[in-house]
N, C-alpha and C positions, 0 to 999 in steps of 0.2 A: 482387362479394361477397367478404367476407373468407375466406381459406383456413383451413386447420387451424392452430390456434395453435401456435407453436414451443414447444419444451421449454426449461427454464431450469436445472434442478438440475445438469446436467452442467457448466454454467459455474462454479457454486460448487465442484464437486468438482475441476475442473481447477485452480482457484485454490488450494484446500487442498493439492493435490498439489504445486504449486509451493512452498508453504510447507514441506512435508515435505522436499522435495528440498534447499531452502536450509538447513534445519536440519541435515540429514544431512551436507551439505558442510561447514558450519561446525564441526560436532562432529568430523568426521573430520580436518580440518586442525588443529584445536586439540589433538587427541590425538597428533599427530606430535611426535617429539622436537624441541625448539627449540634452535637453535644460532646464536649471534651471529657466531662466528668464520667467515670465508668459507672457510677451508681445513679445517674440521672434516670428519671422514669421513662424518657423517650429520646429519640434522636440517634443519629449515626455519627460515629467519630469521623472527623475530617480525614484521618489517615485511611479509613476504609473507602471514603469517596475517591481519594487519589488512587487507591489500589484498583478499584472497580473501573475507573477511567482508563488506567493502564491496560487492564485486561481487555477492555472494549477496543482500544487502539490496536493491541496485539492481534485481535481477531480480524480487524480490517486489513492489516498488513498481510496476514495469511491469505485472506480472500483476494487481495490484490495480486499476489503471486499466482494463485489459481486462475485468476482472470487472464493474466499475461500468458500463462502456459496454454490455457484453453483456447484463447483467441489465435495465438501463433500457429498452433497445430491445425486449427480449423481453416484458417486462411490458406495455409499451405496445401490443404486438401480441397481447396476451391470454394470455401464457404462464402456466401454473400449475406449481407445484413438484410433485414426486412425492408430497408430503404433502397436496396439494390447495390450497395457499395461492395467492392471486392478489392483486396490487395492484389496487385498485378504481379504474377510470378515471372521470374527470369527464365526458368528452365522447365516449365510445365508443373503440374500439380501432383501432389502425393495421391496414391490410389485410394487411401483410406486413412483414418486417424493413426492406426498402428504404423503404417508406412511413414506418416508425417513425423511421428516420434523418432523413428529410426533416422530420418534425415536430419532433424533438428539436433539430435544427440550425437550423430555420426557413429551410431552403434547399431549394428544389424540385429543384435540380441536385446535391444532396449525393452525393458518391462516397466510400465508406469507404476506397477505395484512395488517394485524393488528399487527403482532409480528415480532420479529427478533431474529436471532441466535447471540451468543456472539463472532462473528468472528473478532471483533476488538481486542480481547484478544488472542494473539498468543498461549499462554499456554493452553487456553481452546480448541483451534483448535487441537493442537497435542495430548493433553490428550484425547479428544473425539475420535480422529482418533485411538489412541492406544486402546481405549475400543472396538471400532467396527471392526477394521481391524487387521489381523495378520501381514500384510505387507502393508506398505504405505510409501509415501515420505514426509509427513507433518513434520516428525522429523527434516527436514532441516530448519524448522523455529526456532528450539531450539538455535543454535549458533547465530542466528540473532535477538534474543529476545530483546536485548537492542536497536538495530537499529529500530526494528519494533515498540516497545513501544514509543520510542522517536519521530518517525514519527507521531504517534497519537497525541503526545503533540504539535508538530509543527502545525498539522492540527487544533487542538482545539484552539490554539492561533490565527490562521487565522480567525476562525469562531466566537470566543468569546473574550470579553474584560474584563473578570472577573479577580479578583486578583489571584485566583488559576491558571488560564490559563497563566497569566503573569509570575507567579513564576515558574510554570512547564517549560515554554518556556525558561526562563533564565537559569535554570539548564541544559537544553538540549544544549543551545548555549555555555555555559561554558564547557560542556562535549566535544563538538566538537572543540571549538576554544582555550581553555585553556588560556584565557587572563590573563595578569598580575593582581594579587590580585583578580581574579575572577570578574573583573569589565568590563561591556560592555558599549559602547557609549550610551548616552541618546537616547531613542526612537528606539533602535535597534530592527528591525522587522524580522518576519519569512522570508520575501522575501530577506532581506539583508543576512541572514544566508544561504539560499538556493543558492544565487548567489555567495557567497564567495567560495574560493578554499578549497576543502576537503584535509586534510593532515593526518587524523587519524580515527580509528575506523571502517573503511570499509574493510580493507584488500585488496584482489585481485581486486575487482571492480574498484579501483582507477587506476591501471595499468599505473602508471606514474603520473607526476605532471600536474597541470593545469585543473583538473576536478573539477567542482563545486559540492557542496553538492546535488543540484538538480539532476545533471547527475549521481552522484554516487548512489543516491537512485534509479533512474530509472534502472540502471544496476543491482542492488540488486533484484528489483522486477521482472525484466526480467528473471534473472537466476532462481529465485524461481519458477516462473510460468512455465518455460520450464522444470524444474525438476519434479514438481508436476504433470504436464500433458505432459509426454514425447512423 
């Protein structure tokens, strides 16, 4: 017999806290005096500001994937938000979180400590939700699919120096910035993109000029998290 359904709102709140922490970190490092000369008495090199911004972004992407995994498995096990919302199952609910992982992974021997769900793939998330739920909010990922897949490419370039990651990141930067002839400045980094002003592809989250790509992404993730766990 199924046990008491798990809670889910704390998963959203933990993710929103990660966003708040990343925002605070980036704001704090951007507020420091910047100094290019290595022998200057104070100040942080702009390169390090960009690196820290990239690491903060990478942390949010990891937390986003934890949010998707944590909410999917809990909704499948019958979780309701503090406001009373539930995803409506098609076939009944999982008996517990372990059973939920087995169903989502289609692996009776699934071990969360050894395996992982494909939550980095937004299409997998909403198609899986479509299979298990008659009603859910993961369809909101669909119109954001380009933004979400490109955030993974930015994250991968921060973490890896392979030719593929470099090429993928360049395509993302060109998609956002539309530079003349598709050319970027030499050594253009994920941090440089994240700190540059966003002018396209985000829609309403920009809400006016002067918003960085980093902040625009934070607003997208906040909006999705609050919609998936209302």
